[in-house]
Residue frames relative to the residue before (quaternion, step in Angstrom):
aa qw qx qy qz dx dy dz
V 1.0000 0.0000 0.0000 0.0000 0.00 0.00 0.00
D 0.6453 0.5260 -0.3240 0.4493 3.59 0.94 -0.84
R 0.6390 0.5167 -0.3340 0.4617 3.59 0.97 -0.78
A 0.6677 0.5133 -0.3012 0.4472 3.57 0.96 -0.85
M 0.6762 0.5186 -0.2911 0.4349 3.60 1.10 -0.63
Q 0.5203 0.6734 -0.4146 0.3225 3.60 1.15 -0.41
G 0.8502 0.1055 -0.1094 0.5041 3.56 -0.78 1.08
V 0.5264 0.6500 -0.3922 0.3829 3.58 1.27 0.25
K 0.3019 -0.7528 0.5591 0.1718 3.59 -1.03 0.83
F 0.8136 0.1411 -0.0273 0.5634 3.56 0.97 -0.92
V 0.0997 -0.7683 0.6299 0.0542 3.56 -1.14 0.73
V 0.1244 -0.7436 0.6515 0.0851 3.55 -1.06 0.84
H 0.1694 -0.8241 0.5381 0.0515 3.56 -0.33 1.29
T 0.0445 0.8276 -0.5524 0.0893 3.56 -0.21 1.33
A 0.4992 0.6912 -0.4221 0.3080 3.59 1.21 -0.31
A 0.1828 0.7671 -0.5996 0.1361 3.56 -1.02 0.85
A 0.3491 -0.6633 0.6100 0.2570 3.52 -1.24 0.54
L 0.3476 -0.7903 0.4803 0.1549 3.55 -0.63 1.19
P 0.7575 -0.4415 0.2323 0.4211 3.62 -1.23 0.29
L 0.6490 0.5251 -0.3422 0.4313 3.63 1.08 -0.48
Y 0.5364 0.5902 -0.4166 0.4363 3.59 1.26 -0.10
S 0.6067 -0.5345 0.4263 0.4056 3.57 -1.27 0.25
P 0.6342 -0.5325 0.3829 0.4094 3.62 -1.13 0.49
A 0.6342 0.5363 -0.3397 0.4414 3.60 0.98 -0.79
D 0.6709 0.4858 -0.2968 0.4752 3.58 0.94 -0.87
I 0.6288 0.5389 -0.3347 0.4497 3.57 1.02 -0.79
F 0.7004 0.4586 -0.2828 0.4681 3.59 0.79 -0.97
S 0.6449 0.5277 -0.3228 0.4488 3.58 0.99 -0.80
T 0.7262 0.4367 -0.2426 0.4723 3.57 0.86 -0.99
D 0.7729 0.4157 -0.2118 0.4301 3.55 0.68 -1.12
I 0.7304 0.3602 -0.2326 0.5317 3.60 1.11 -0.56
D 0.7340 0.4023 -0.2431 0.4902 3.58 0.58 -1.14
G 0.6370 0.5329 -0.3290 0.4494 3.57 1.02 -0.77
T 0.6439 0.5090 -0.3187 0.4741 3.57 1.00 -0.80
R 0.6328 0.5210 -0.3307 0.4678 3.57 0.98 -0.79
N 0.6395 0.5291 -0.3256 0.4530 3.60 0.95 -0.85
V 0.6564 0.5120 -0.3079 0.4607 3.58 0.93 -0.93
L 0.6899 0.4870 -0.2864 0.4526 3.58 0.84 -0.96
E 0.6596 0.5027 -0.3134 0.4627 3.59 0.93 -0.84
S 0.6732 0.4868 -0.2987 0.4697 3.57 0.91 -0.88
A 0.6345 0.5245 -0.3297 0.4621 3.59 0.99 -0.80
R 0.6408 0.5169 -0.3169 0.4709 3.57 0.99 -0.82
D 0.6971 0.4929 -0.2776 0.4405 3.56 0.84 -0.99
H 0.7402 0.3844 -0.2180 0.5067 3.60 1.13 -0.59
G 0.5275 -0.6882 0.3878 0.3126 3.58 1.22 0.31
V 0.2268 0.7800 -0.5457 0.2056 3.58 1.10 0.66
E 0.4753 -0.7183 0.4364 0.2604 3.58 -0.85 0.99
R 0.8133 -0.0180 0.0505 0.5793 3.58 0.95 -0.87
V 0.1016 -0.7448 0.6549 0.0780 3.53 -1.21 0.67
V 0.1621 -0.7773 0.6026 0.0801 3.58 -0.49 1.19
H 0.1658 -0.8079 0.5625 0.0585 3.56 -0.55 1.19
I 0.2369 -0.7627 0.5882 0.1276 3.56 -0.77 1.08
S 0.1188 -0.7981 0.5904 0.0190 3.54 -0.39 1.28
S 0.3957 -0.6912 0.5407 0.2707 3.60 -0.95 -0.82
T 0.4857 -0.6306 0.5009 0.3400 3.57 -1.15 0.46
A 0.4242 0.6791 -0.4716 0.3694 3.59 1.29 0.13
V 0.5417 0.6267 -0.4041 0.3879 3.61 1.20 -0.34
Y 0.6389 0.5349 -0.3285 0.4446 3.61 1.20 -0.39
G 0.3994 -0.7248 0.4752 0.2990 3.59 1.25 -0.19
I 0.6325 -0.4466 0.4012 0.4893 3.56 -0.99 -0.90
P 0.1522 -0.8602 0.4824 0.0644 3.59 0.14 1.29
D 0.4607 -0.6879 0.4988 0.2562 3.54 -1.34 0.25
H 0.7674 0.2398 -0.1701 0.5698 3.60 1.22 0.24
H 0.0740 -0.7692 0.6333 0.0422 3.54 -1.32 0.40
P 0.5444 -0.1661 -0.8206 -0.0522 1.52 -2.22 1.16
L 0.4919 -0.6452 0.5027 0.2984 3.53 -1.24 0.51
V 0.1668 -0.7702 0.6085 0.0928 3.54 -1.08 0.78
E 0.7087 -0.5203 0.2897 0.3783 3.52 -1.25 0.52
T 0.6907 0.4811 -0.2821 0.4604 3.61 1.14 -0.50
D 0.4408 0.6907 -0.4664 0.3333 3.60 1.23 0.06
P 0.6168 -0.5668 0.3907 0.3817 3.62 -1.14 0.59
L 0.3449 -0.7228 0.5643 0.2004 3.55 -1.17 0.68
S 0.1188 0.7839 -0.5948 0.1323 3.55 -0.88 1.00
G 0.1362 -0.8457 0.5125 0.0596 3.55 0.34 1.25
V 0.3108 -0.7365 0.5749 0.1744 3.57 -1.09 0.79
G 0.8319 0.1284 -0.1172 0.5269 3.57 -0.78 1.02
P 0.7406 -0.4246 0.2796 0.4393 3.59 -1.28 0.19
Y 0.6537 0.5235 -0.3257 0.4388 3.60 0.94 -0.85
G 0.6844 0.4767 -0.2910 0.4687 3.58 0.82 -0.95
E 0.6430 0.5224 -0.3159 0.4624 3.57 0.99 -0.85
A 0.6678 0.5038 -0.3003 0.4582 3.57 0.95 -0.88
K 0.6385 0.5264 -0.3286 0.4553 3.58 1.02 -0.76
V 0.6205 0.5255 -0.3379 0.4739 3.59 1.06 -0.71
R 0.6810 0.4854 -0.2921 0.4640 3.58 0.86 -0.94
A 0.6205 0.5369 -0.3439 0.4566 3.59 1.03 -0.72
E 0.6370 0.5105 -0.3292 0.4746 3.58 1.01 -0.75
E 0.6247 0.5406 -0.3430 0.4471 3.58 0.99 -0.78
L 0.6270 0.5230 -0.3298 0.4739 3.58 1.05 -0.74
C 0.6336 0.5334 -0.3280 0.4544 3.57 0.97 -0.86
L 0.6584 0.5083 -0.3079 0.4619 3.58 0.96 -0.84
E 0.6167 0.5433 -0.3438 0.4542 3.59 1.05 -0.72
F 0.7012 0.4460 -0.2713 0.4855 3.58 0.90 -0.90
R 0.5986 0.5414 -0.3620 0.4664 3.59 1.11 -0.58
K 0.6486 0.5232 -0.3090 0.4584 3.56 0.97 -0.89
A 0.6778 0.4859 -0.2797 0.4756 3.56 1.15 -0.66
G 0.7204 -0.4852 0.2398 0.4338 3.59 1.25 0.16
M 0.5627 0.6043 -0.3983 0.3993 3.60 1.21 -0.11
C 0.3942 -0.6644 0.5724 0.2749 3.55 -1.29 0.43
V 0.1148 0.8048 -0.5627 0.1501 3.57 -0.32 1.30
P 0.1112 -0.7930 0.5974 0.0436 3.61 0.09 1.23
I 0.1749 -0.7707 0.6061 0.0903 3.58 -1.02 0.84
L 0.1159 -0.7733 0.6209 0.0549 3.56 -0.86 1.01
R 0.1463 -0.7656 0.6217 0.0769 3.55 -0.96 0.94
P 0.0675 -0.8321 0.5499 0.0260 3.61 0.05 1.22
K 0.4792 -0.5808 0.5629 0.3408 3.51 -1.28 0.47
S 0.6977 -0.4108 0.3328 0.4834 3.59 -1.27 0.15
F 0.1282 -0.8338 0.5342 0.0550 3.57 -0.58 1.09
V 0.1618 -0.7771 0.6069 0.0393 3.50 -1.17 0.80
G 0.3055 0.7283 -0.5757 0.2118 3.53 -1.23 0.55
P 0.7618 -0.3524 0.2524 0.4814 3.59 -1.27 0.02
E 0.8360 0.1341 -0.1700 0.5042 3.55 -0.97 1.06
R 0.6080 0.4987 -0.3695 0.4950 3.59 1.22 0.28
L 0.0280 0.8472 -0.5240 0.0829 3.57 -0.28 1.25
G 0.2358 0.7983 -0.5374 0.1352 3.58 -0.01 -1.24
I 0.8493 -0.1425 0.1109 0.4961 3.55 -1.01 -0.83
F 0.5951 0.5809 -0.3710 0.4133 3.61 1.12 -0.52
A 0.5387 0.6272 -0.4051 0.3903 3.59 1.17 -0.42
M 0.5638 0.5857 -0.3963 0.4267 3.62 1.14 -0.46
L 0.6549 0.4984 -0.3063 0.4783 3.58 0.91 -0.91
Y 0.6862 0.4879 -0.2936 0.4526 3.59 0.86 -0.95
D 0.6440 0.5306 -0.3189 0.4495 3.58 0.99 -0.83
W 0.6742 0.4815 -0.2959 0.4754 3.58 0.87 -0.93
A 0.6492 0.5142 -0.3195 0.4604 3.60 0.98 -0.80
M 0.6671 0.5211 -0.2996 0.4401 3.58 0.89 -0.95
E 0.7256 0.4163 -0.2342 0.4953 3.58 1.08 -0.74
G 0.5622 -0.6681 0.3589 0.3297 3.58 1.26 0.25
H 0.4684 0.6664 -0.4509 0.3649 3.57 1.02 0.79
N 0.5085 -0.5373 0.5537 0.3824 3.51 -1.35 0.25
F 0.2670 -0.7649 0.5612 0.1691 3.59 -1.23 0.29
P 0.3527 -0.7614 0.5070 0.1970 3.62 -0.75 1.05
L 0.0473 -0.7922 0.6084 -0.0039 3.54 -1.10 0.73
P 0.4147 -0.7016 0.5114 0.2723 3.63 -0.80 0.92
G 0.7778 0.3248 -0.2433 0.4798 3.56 -1.09 0.68
N 0.6592 -0.5290 0.3625 0.3926 3.56 -1.28 -0.13
G 0.4829 -0.7087 0.4096 0.3110 3.58 1.28 -0.03
K 0.5410 0.6509 -0.3910 0.3615 3.59 1.26 0.08
N 0.5100 0.6381 -0.4294 0.3852 3.58 1.25 -0.06
R 0.4036 -0.7019 0.5379 0.2345 3.55 -1.20 0.59
Y 0.0248 -0.8104 0.5825 -0.0576 3.56 -0.67 1.17
Q 0.2460 -0.8186 0.5100 0.0961 3.54 -0.14 1.36
L 0.1258 -0.7670 0.6256 0.0667 3.55 -1.09 0.81
L 0.2633 -0.7462 0.5873 0.1700 3.58 -1.30 -0.25
D 0.3618 -0.7065 0.5601 0.2371 3.56 -0.91 0.89
V 0.5476 -0.6486 0.4146 0.3281 3.57 -0.91 0.90
E 0.5911 0.5646 -0.3727 0.4393 3.60 1.13 -0.54
D 0.6504 0.4949 -0.3111 0.4851 3.58 1.06 -0.73
L 0.5973 0.5403 -0.3583 0.4721 3.59 1.09 -0.62
C 0.6539 0.5138 -0.3123 0.4592 3.58 0.92 -0.90
E 0.6264 0.5341 -0.3353 0.4581 3.58 1.03 -0.75
A 0.6460 0.5112 -0.3204 0.4676 3.59 0.97 -0.81
I 0.6296 0.5307 -0.3298 0.4617 3.58 1.03 -0.78
V 0.6466 0.5207 -0.3162 0.4592 3.59 0.93 -0.91
L 0.6341 0.5269 -0.3312 0.4590 3.58 0.97 -0.79
C 0.6716 0.4987 -0.2945 0.4621 3.59 0.97 -0.84
L 0.6790 0.4854 -0.2827 0.4727 3.57 1.18 -0.52
T 0.7843 0.3866 -0.1619 0.4573 3.58 1.07 -0.67
L 0.6331 0.5268 -0.3502 0.4462 3.60 1.10 -0.45
D 0.7307 -0.4248 0.3071 0.4374 3.55 -1.32 0.23
R 0.6037 -0.6163 0.3824 0.3309 3.55 -0.96 0.96
D 0.7059 0.4651 -0.2834 0.4528 3.59 0.75 -0.99
R 0.6208 0.5631 -0.3294 0.4346 3.56 1.17 -0.57
V 0.7757 0.3785 -0.1794 0.4720 3.57 0.96 -0.87
N 0.5738 0.6253 -0.3780 0.3699 3.60 1.20 -0.38
D 0.4910 0.6208 -0.4045 0.4581 3.51 0.70 1.23
T 0.4922 -0.6384 0.5044 0.3095 3.57 -1.32 -0.18
F 0.0433 -0.8311 0.5527 -0.0431 3.57 -0.84 1.04
N 0.3590 -0.6730 0.6043 0.2301 3.54 -1.11 0.80
I 0.0712 -0.7854 0.6145 0.0226 3.57 -1.07 0.80
G 0.2641 0.7597 -0.5622 0.1922 3.59 -0.81 0.98
A 0.6676 -0.4700 0.3796 0.4351 3.55 -1.31 0.12
K 0.4305 -0.6880 0.5209 0.2647 3.55 -1.13 0.64
E 0.7678 0.2871 -0.1443 0.5542 3.56 1.10 -0.75
F 0.2499 0.7366 -0.5985 0.1918 3.56 -0.76 1.08
T 0.2758 -0.7516 0.5770 0.1618 3.56 -1.13 0.67
T 0.7413 -0.2912 0.2461 0.5523 3.60 -0.87 -0.88
I 0.6278 -0.5431 0.3858 0.4025 3.57 -1.18 0.45
K 0.6255 0.5393 -0.3416 0.4485 3.59 1.04 -0.72
E 0.6889 0.4745 -0.2847 0.4682 3.58 0.87 -0.92
D 0.6604 0.5054 -0.3163 0.4564 3.58 0.94 -0.82
F 0.6730 0.4748 -0.2979 0.4826 3.61 0.93 -0.87
Q 0.5981 0.5774 -0.3600 0.4233 3.58 1.08 -0.69
A 0.5673 0.6060 -0.3811 0.4071 3.59 1.12 -0.60
V 0.6319 0.5224 -0.3305 0.4675 3.60 1.09 -0.68
L 0.6666 0.4847 -0.3055 0.4769 3.59 0.90 -0.88
D 0.6235 0.5247 -0.3401 0.4692 3.59 1.05 -0.68
A 0.6503 0.5162 -0.3147 0.4600 3.58 0.99 -0.82
A 0.6221 0.5491 -0.3382 0.4439 3.59 1.13 -0.64
G 0.3668 -0.8037 0.4155 0.2166 3.57 1.20 -0.46
Y 0.5354 0.6382 -0.4066 0.3752 3.61 1.17 0.35
G 0.4808 -0.6841 0.4297 0.3408 3.59 1.24 -0.05
K 0.4199 0.7173 -0.4605 0.3115 3.60 1.18 0.45
R 0.3123 -0.7722 0.5378 0.1301 3.53 -1.28 0.45
I 0.4954 -0.5690 0.5512 0.3564 3.51 -1.37 0.26
I 0.1556 -0.7926 0.5870 0.0551 3.58 -0.72 1.11
T 0.2048 -0.8050 0.5474 0.1024 3.58 -0.60 1.12
F 0.1493 -0.7749 0.6119 0.0530 3.54 -1.22 0.70
P 0.6430 -0.4987 0.3898 0.4311 3.62 -1.15 0.43
A 0.5165 -0.7107 0.3883 0.2783 3.54 -0.73 1.09
K 0.6973 0.5253 -0.3125 0.3744 3.60 0.65 -1.08
P 0.7124 0.4321 -0.3038 0.4620 3.66 0.69 -0.87
M 0.6593 0.5045 -0.3266 0.4518 3.60 1.00 -0.72
V 0.6486 0.4961 -0.3152 0.4837 3.58 0.99 -0.80
W 0.6178 0.5360 -0.3387 0.4650 3.60 1.03 -0.78
A 0.6656 0.5002 -0.3029 0.4637 3.58 0.92 -0.90
L 0.6543 0.5063 -0.3152 0.4650 3.60 0.97 -0.82
A 0.6261 0.5328 -0.3384 0.4578 3.59 1.06 -0.71
I 0.6485 0.5048 -0.3134 0.4759 3.59 0.99 -0.83
L 0.6707 0.4992 -0.3009 0.4587 3.58 0.89 -0.92
E 0.6180 0.5325 -0.3508 0.4598 3.58 1.06 -0.67
K 0.6677 0.5066 -0.3062 0.4515 3.59 0.90 -0.90
L 0.6924 0.4467 -0.2619 0.5025 3.55 1.13 -0.69
K 0.3998 -0.7373 0.4467 0.3114 3.58 1.38 -0.01
L 0.4516 0.6800 -0.4454 0.3677 3.56 1.07 0.83
S 0.7579 0.2616 -0.1624 0.5752 3.58 1.30 -0.04
P 0.4056 -0.7209 0.5043 0.2480 3.61 -1.03 0.73
V 0.5268 0.6414 -0.4149 0.3728 3.59 1.26 -0.16
Y 0.1867 -0.8378 0.5100 0.0568 3.56 -0.30 1.31
K 0.7705 -0.4380 0.2239 0.4054 3.54 -1.33 0.44
W 0.6863 0.4787 -0.3133 0.4490 3.59 0.77 -0.94
A 0.6379 0.5353 -0.3304 0.4443 3.61 1.06 -0.72
Y 0.7553 0.3609 -0.2356 0.4937 3.60 0.69 -1.00
G 0.6171 0.5546 -0.3469 0.4374 3.58 1.22 -0.31
T 0.7624 0.3516 -0.1907 0.5086 3.59 1.19 -0.47
V 0.5330 0.6758 -0.4032 0.3108 3.61 1.17 -0.46
T 0.6994 0.4410 -0.2734 0.4915 3.60 1.17 -0.44
E 0.6776 0.4850 -0.2726 0.4809 3.58 1.30 -0.14
D 0.5944 -0.4975 0.4636 0.4293 3.54 -1.28 0.23
S 0.0688 0.7843 -0.6139 0.0574 3.56 -1.06 0.72
F 0.4114 0.6901 -0.5128 0.3027 3.55 -0.10 1.27
V 0.2892 -0.7636 0.5645 0.1209 3.50 -1.17 0.74
S 0.4821 -0.6090 0.5335 0.3348 3.52 -1.31 0.31
V 0.1730 -0.7734 0.6004 0.1070 3.58 -0.95 0.88
E 0.2869 0.7994 -0.4866 0.2043 3.58 1.28 0.29
K 0.6584 0.5148 -0.3212 0.4453 3.58 0.92 -0.86
A 0.6630 0.4922 -0.3069 0.4733 3.60 0.93 -0.86
E 0.6294 0.5229 -0.3311 0.4699 3.58 1.05 -0.73
R 0.7184 0.4701 -0.2491 0.4482 3.56 0.84 -1.01
V 0.7627 0.3880 -0.2031 0.4760 3.58 0.82 -0.99
L 0.7852 0.3321 -0.1600 0.4976 3.58 0.87 -0.97
G 0.3923 -0.6895 0.5094 0.3335 3.58 1.13 -0.55
F 0.2833 0.7830 -0.5008 0.2363 3.57 1.23 0.53
T 0.0073 0.7905 -0.6106 0.0476 3.56 -0.87 1.04
P 0.2894 -0.7792 0.5252 0.1825 3.63 -0.18 1.20
K 0.3611 -0.7576 0.5153 0.1735 3.56 -0.93 0.98
Y 0.8011 0.3020 -0.1170 0.5033 3.57 0.99 -0.87
S 0.3965 -0.6721 0.5741 0.2479 3.54 -1.17 0.71
N 0.7065 -0.4089 0.3430 0.4647 3.58 -1.30 0.07
K 0.6915 0.4942 -0.2895 0.4403 3.56 0.76 -1.07
Q 0.6644 0.5042 -0.3079 0.4578 3.57 0.89 -0.90
A 0.6560 0.5135 -0.3127 0.4564 3.58 0.95 -0.85
L 0.6728 0.4980 -0.2963 0.4600 3.59 0.90 -0.91
V 0.6778 0.4800 -0.3014 0.4683 3.59 0.87 -0.89
R 0.6136 0.5370 -0.3453 0.4646 3.61 1.00 -0.75
N 0.6780 0.4863 -0.2843 0.4722 3.55 0.92 -0.94
Y 0.6339 0.5280 -0.3244 0.4628 3.59 1.01 -0.80
Q 0.6592 0.5087 -0.3144 0.4559 3.59 0.88 -0.88
W 0.6366 0.5020 -0.3295 0.4839 3.57 1.03 -0.73
Y 0.6279 0.5447 -0.3322 0.4457 3.59 0.98 -0.84
V 0.6650 0.5015 -0.3075 0.4601 3.60 0.85 -0.94
A 0.6770 0.5058 -0.2929 0.4473 3.57 0.94 -0.90
N 0.7822 0.3286 -0.1562 0.5058 3.58 1.13 -0.59
A 0.3525 0.7860 -0.4640 0.2065 3.60 1.27 0.00
K 0.6555 0.5319 -0.3259 0.4257 3.60 0.94 -0.83
K 0.5994 0.5774 -0.3602 0.4214 3.59 1.13 -0.56
F 0.6583 0.5237 -0.3152 0.4394 3.57 1.09 -0.68
G 0.1423 -0.7989 0.5665 0.1432 3.57 0.99 -0.81
Q 0.7621 -0.2925 0.2584 0.5166 3.55 -0.76 -1.08
Q 0.3747 0.7577 -0.4664 0.2608 3.57 1.29 0.19
T 0.0723 0.7645 -0.6380 0.0578 3.55 -0.98 0.92
G 0.0054 0.8015 -0.5980 0.0042 3.56 -1.25 0.25
V 0.5387 -0.6202 0.4614 0.3350 3.55 -1.27 -0.37
S 0.5687 0.5508 -0.4027 0.4593 3.58 1.26 0.24
H 0.5887 -0.5745 0.4276 0.3749 3.57 -1.30 0.06
R 0.5660 0.6215 -0.3842 0.3817 3.61 1.23 -0.02
V 0.7533 0.2467 -0.1604 0.5882 3.58 1.26 -0.21
P 0.5954 -0.5349 0.4265 0.4212 3.61 -1.21 0.31
W 0.3982 -0.6818 0.5509 0.2704 3.57 -1.12 0.61
S 0.5594 -0.5817 0.4631 0.3664 3.54 -1.12 0.63
Q 0.3661 -0.7605 0.4959 0.2041 3.58 -0.74 1.03
G 0.3349 -0.7666 0.4939 0.2371 3.56 1.24 -0.20
I 0.8291 -0.1817 0.1516 0.5065 3.54 -1.04 -0.82
L 0.5441 0.6339 -0.3988 0.3784 3.59 1.22 -0.38
R 0.5355 0.6189 -0.4109 0.4017 3.58 1.19 -0.42
L 0.6355 0.5354 -0.3286 0.4489 3.59 1.06 -0.72
A 0.5892 0.5987 -0.3688 0.3980 3.58 1.13 -0.60
K 0.5340 0.6390 -0.4077 0.3745 3.58 1.16 -0.46
L 0.5759 0.6143 -0.3718 0.3908 3.58 1.13 -0.62
F 0.7236 0.4338 -0.2337 0.4834 3.59 1.16 -0.59
F 0.7080 0.4292 -0.2537 0.5003 3.58 1.28 0.03
């Protein structure tokens, strides 16, 4: 880390161990790793460190839209680690460093796969796609290009203006069922999003997660049936942030990239967002859809 910091003016800290990693790896990477980055940046006189956090720090809230001053309550090791990483950022900010914090919604775009690859894979192969709940909840996403724009603003605007915490998400989004349906429509097979009663499906996903037979982790199945959206008013007002893509546009863009590059993945899977996640036993469910 020290070698990487030499002669550097700006750092964008995006590294994180995601929910499919072990708790030990998550805490080591997301907390200790963040501390290492901040300490090294301080020691080398780095002007700004933009920390990419997550709206997972809000846990499963009881109201929407969420604003930056709402209580933090991370769910699971990943959410807990993200909260602690933010606390470290605030400590270094208080000591005089410029550490803008961005809390992006789940973001999608070229080379961003992870759990969304399941939707794209099922759509590409001409299947319907199952969804817990009635699908009427609103679930905000973010195009990775809009995330990059927010990062650039934090790097280029006045220091005092950006040295704060900002929610980042799409401005236009409908229900999760309607937004996901846009992907199936783009696939052109006439398939539909099929909804199921939330409690039994979420219960089944929880069991499969414990048995390590499914990549769908607690925060994902715990929030997919609920509203999940943040206010971006502060980012608009302070940073001049203007999201370019709606949920539907972001998902379809990502799907089109997935189709164009699917052969490159082959059977490759992993636990990062750069490759499809192994669908485990859920791959067999495609036979019924």
